[in-house]
C-alpha positions in Angstrom: 109.1 80.1 91.9 106.9 78.1 94.3 105.0 75.2 93.3 103.4 74.0 96.5 101.7 75.4 99.7 104.7 73.7 101.7 107.3 75.3 99.6 105.5 78.8 100.0 105.4 78.2 104.0 109.2 77.0 103.9 110.1 80.2 101.7 108.2 82.6 103.8 109.3 81.1 107.2 113.1 81.4 106.0 112.5 85.0 104.9 111.2 86.0 108.2 114.0 84.5 110.1 116.4 86.6 108.1 114.2 89.8 108.6 113.6 90.2 104.9 110.4 91.6 103.4 108.3 89.3 101.4 105.9 90.3 98.1 104.1 87.9 95.9 104.0 88.3 92.2 101.5 86.6 89.8 101.0 88.1 86.3 102.7 91.7 87.4 99.5 93.0 85.8 99.2 96.3 88.2 100.4 99.6 87.5 100.7 100.8 91.0 103.7 100.0 93.3 101.9 97.5 95.3 104.4 94.6 94.2 107.4 96.6 94.2 109.8 95.0 97.0 112.6 97.2 98.8 115.1 94.4 99.0 114.0 91.2 100.0 112.1 88.0 98.7 109.4 88.1 95.9 107.6 85.0 95.5 106.5 84.0 91.8 103.2 82.1 92.1 102.7 81.0 88.3 103.4 77.1 89.3 100.9 77.4 92.3 97.9 76.7 90.1 95.5 74.3 89.3 92.0 73.5 88.4 88.8 74.5 90.2 87.5 72.2 92.9 83.8 72.6 92.5 82.3 71.9 96.4 79.8 69.3 96.3 76.2 70.5 96.9 76.9 74.0 96.7 77.9 76.8 93.9 81.2 77.4 95.0 84.8 76.5 93.9 88.2 76.3 95.4 90.8 77.6 93.2 95.0 78.1 93.9 96.1 81.4 94.1 98.5 81.3 91.3 95.9 80.1 88.8 95.2 82.4 85.8 91.8 83.7 85.3 91.8 82.8 81.6 92.4 79.1 82.5 89.3 78.8 85.0 86.5 79.5 82.9 86.2 76.2 80.8 86.5 73.8 83.6 84.1 75.9 85.4 81.8 75.5 82.3 82.0 71.9 82.2 81.2 71.6 86.0 78.0 73.6 85.2 79.2 77.0 86.5 80.4 80.6 85.8 81.9 83.5 87.7 79.3 86.2 88.4 81.6 88.8 86.5 84.8 89.4 85.0 86.4 92.1 83.7 87.9 92.7 80.3 91.3 91.3 80.9 91.9 87.6 82.1 95.5 87.3 82.4 95.9 87.9 86.1 96.3 85.4 88.9 93.0 85.0 90.6 95.0 86.0 94.1 96.2 89.0 92.4 92.8 90.0 91.0 91.2 89.8 94.4 94.1 91.4 96.1 93.8 94.5 94.1 89.8 94.5 93.9 89.6 93.9 90.1 85.9 94.4 88.8 84.1 94.1 85.5 81.1 96.4 84.7 77.6 96.5 85.6 75.6 99.0 87.6 73.9 95.8 89.5 77.4 94.0 90.0 80.0 93.9 92.4 83.7 93.5 91.7 85.2 89.9 91.9 86.3 90.2 95.6 82.7 90.2 96.6 82.5 86.7 95.2 85.0 85.5 97.4 83.8 83.1 100.1 87.0 81.8 101.6 90.6 82.2 101.6 93.9 80.1 102.6 96.9 82.4 103.6 100.4 81.7 104.6 101.1 84.0 107.4 104.8 85.7 108.1 105.7 83.0 110.4 105.0 80.2 107.7 101.8 79.2 109.2 98.7 78.3 107.5 95.5 80.0 108.1 92.0 80.0 107.0 89.3 82.3 107.0 86.9 79.8 108.3 85.2 81.0 111.6 87.2 84.3 111.4 84.8 86.9 109.7 87.5 89.7 110.1 90.0 87.9 108.4 87.4 87.0 105.6 86.8 90.6 105.0 90.1 91.7 105.0 91.2 88.7 102.6 88.6 89.8 100.0 90.4 92.7 99.0 94.1 92.5 100.7 96.7 94.3 98.8 99.0 91.5 99.3 99.4 92.6 103.0 98.2 89.8 105.1 100.4 87.0 103.7 100.6 84.6 100.8 97.3 83.7 99.4 97.4 80.0 98.5 94.0 79.5 97.6 90.5 81.3 97.2 86.8 80.0 97.2 84.4 81.7 94.9 80.7 81.8 94.9 79.3 81.0 91.2 76.5 81.4 89.2 75.1 78.5 86.8 76.9 78.7 83.6 75.5 81.6 81.3 76.0 82.9 77.7 76.4 86.4 76.9 75.1 88.5 73.8 77.8 91.1 72.9 76.9 94.1 70.8 79.5 96.7 69.9 79.2 99.9 68.1 80.9 103.3 67.7 79.3 106.5 67.9 80.0 110.2 68.8 80.2 110.5 72.4 77.5 113.3 73.1 74.7 110.9 72.1 76.2 108.3 74.5 76.5 110.4 77.3 72.8 111.6 76.9 71.5 107.9 77.0 74.0 106.7 79.6 71.1 106.2 82.2 69.2 104.0 79.7 72.1 102.0 78.4 73.4 101.3 81.9 69.7 100.4 83.0 68.8 98.1 80.0 72.3 96.3 80.0 74.0 94.1 82.5 77.3 95.0 81.4 78.1 98.2 79.7 80.9 100.3 79.1 82.6 102.5 76.6 86.0 103.9 75.6 86.1 107.5 74.5 88.8 108.2 71.7 90.0 111.8 72.3 91.4 111.9 68.5 87.8 111.3 66.9 85.8 112.2 69.9 83.9 108.9 69.5 82.9 106.2 72.0 83.3 102.6 71.5 80.6 101.2 73.5 80.0 97.5 74.1 76.9 96.0 75.9 76.7 92.5 77.2 73.6 90.7 78.1 72.9 86.9 79.2 70.9 84.9 76.6 70.0 81.4 75.9 73.2 80.4 73.7 73.7 78.2 70.8 75.8 75.0 70.9 78.5 76.7 68.9 79.6 80.4 68.8 77.6 82.7 67.0 78.2 85.9 65.1 75.9 87.7 62.9 76.6 90.4 60.0 76.3 93.2 62.5 79.2 91.9 64.4 76.8 90.8 67.4 78.3 88.0 69.1 77.1 85.0 71.3 79.4 82.8 73.2 80.1 81.2 76.6 80.5 84.1 79.1 84.2 83.5 80.0 84.9 83.8 76.2 83.1 87.1 76.0 84.3 89.0 78.7 87.8 89.6 77.9 89.5 91.4 75.0 93.0 91.6 74.2 95.2 94.2 75.5 98.4 94.1 74.0 99.7 97.7 74.0 101.9 98.4 76.9 100.6 101.2 79.0 100.2 102.8 82.4 96.8 103.6 83.9 95.0 105.5 86.6 91.6 104.6 87.7 89.4 106.2 90.3 85.8 105.3 91.6 83.4 108.1 91.7 79.6 108.2 93.1 77.4 107.2 90.2 75.4 110.3 90.3 78.6 112.2 89.7 80.1 109.9 86.9 78.8 111.7 84.1 80.0 115.2 85.2 83.5 113.8 86.1 84.1 112.1 82.8 83.2 115.3 81.0 85.8 117.2 82.9 88.2 114.6 82.1 87.2 114.9 78.3 87.8 118.7 78.7 91.0 118.1 80.2 92.5 116.0 77.7 91.3 118.2 74.8 92.6 121.5 76.3 95.7 120.8 78.2 96.5 117.4 77.5 95.9 117.1 73.4 99.1 114.8 72.9 97.3 111.9 74.7 95.7 109.9 72.2 94.9 106.9 74.5 91.2 106.3 75.4 89.4 107.1 78.6 87.0 104.3 79.8 83.9 104.5 81.6 82.1 101.5 83.6 79.9 101.2 86.6 80.1 98.8 89.5 77.4 98.2 92.2 77.7 99.4 95.8 79.5 96.8 98.2 80.7 96.6 101.6 84.3 95.6 101.3 86.4 97.2 104.0 88.6 99.3 101.6 86.7 98.8 98.4 86.4 101.8 96.2 82.6 100.9 95.8 82.2 100.6 99.5 78.7 102.3 100.4 78.1 103.7 97.0 76.7 103.0 93.5 80.0 103.8 91.5 81.4 104.9 88.1 84.9 104.0 87.5 86.6 106.1 85.2 90.2 105.2 83.7 92.8 107.0 82.0 95.8 105.7 80.0 99.2 106.8 78.6 102.0 104.6 76.6 104.9 103.3 78.7 107.0 105.5 76.4 105.4 108.7 77.2 105.5 110.8 79.9 102.3 110.3 82.5 102.9 111.9 85.7 101.7 115.7 84.8 98.5 113.9 83.0 97.9 111.7 85.7 98.2 114.5 88.7 95.8 116.8 86.7 93.2 114.0 86.1 93.6 113.2 90.0 92.6 116.5 91.0 89.2 116.0 89.1 88.8 112.8 90.7 89.2 113.8 94.0 86.8 116.9 93.3 84.4 114.1 92.6 84.9 112.2 95.7 86.8 109.8 93.9 88.7 106.6 95.4 91.8 105.0 93.7 91.9 101.4 92.2 94.6 99.8 94.5 96.3 98.3 91.3 96.7 101.4 89.3 98.4 104.7 89.8 97.5 106.9 92.7 99.2 109.4 94.6 96.9 109.6 98.0 98.4 108.9 101.3 97.0 107.3 104.6 95.4 110.2 105.8 93.3 110.7 102.7 92.8 107.0 102.2 91.5 106.7 105.9 89.1 109.6 105.3 87.5 107.7 102.3 87.2 104.4 104.8 86.1 106.0 107.9 84.4 103.0 109.7 86.6 100.2 108.3 90.2 101.4 107.4 91.7 100.7 110.9 89.8 97.3 110.8 91.8 96.4 108.0 94.9 97.4 109.3 94.4 95.7 112.8 94.0 92.2 110.8 97.1 93.0 108.9 98.8 93.6 112.1 97.7 90.7 113.9 98.8 88.2 110.9 101.9 90.1 110.3 103.1 92.2 113.3 106.6 92.9 112.1 105.2 94.1 108.8 107.2 91.5 106.6 104.5 91.7 103.9 104.5 95.5 103.5 106.7 97.7 101.0 107.3 101.3 101.0 104.1 101.8 99.0 101.8 99.8 101.3 103.7 101.6 104.6 102.7 104.8 103.0 99.1 104.4 102.3 98.5 102.4 105.7 100.8 105.2 107.5 102.9 102.1 108.9 
């Protein structure tokens, strides 16, 4: 456990001098092998946390990398700000959610990584480097896989504090699919979970609104509260997950193929599939790079086999030009991933090699996907 930047620097320098690999762990929320170590040092960053420091005169805040997302909403609110977007889980450390490209939903909204305006990183030699005046390092740090070094703090762009109105409902899937374009255009944040046992969609629509002084819930179950309260939902059942990002115009067809697959070949899978939207961005290795995106997630309980089911889903995702979520299960290799990011894949790995020429921050998974 490390509790200061100086302790991180010492630990990393000692590991490098001993020839050890180094990985960092925040909440260990990821489902992929991005965290695993092949023998070496795992730095636990739970103590590398603190309150957001809002920069005077601008809508930005610096946050220690080990700070949990759930703990920053209230202090940001008290300072008059909110994050532009969040996902429906808030247990992650801020460095972890940026490192794996966590996103929420909304066809006009990019991933959380896109809000990163700066970062400070401990490199393999124990040196402290900043993304200030290094645009390539900033681009790589915005979605970094933990491969550049230990991210000890991040600076986020913010919005003025806002309330959200939540409306949730359940209905048959087919009518929801027929209205998808209408629902995603009319709603800042729209998503649904499809439950295969009932063939129903549990839909959720969030929109900014003028908020009350106190939280409000009406008789229909509609809900208004501060944005950071409304975004997250409890996800207590243990599971593993695969998520792919496909071009938005292929999202509905891809989802319906996943539905058919689950109903015909894998009827034993009772976990829901999730449908969300993300705006196009320019992140070097972002799954939404250069195209409006639909993300589709499939799940399985950790006490049930998932490999065959996920492989069949992955075939469908790839047939729809899918790109994997970096924090969830996928089976792609370096050549396939490089082809998905033809102009920027090697840029990312060039920055990685510059900061970590001996590959101290690479594990077997990262070496495989990076072709290292």
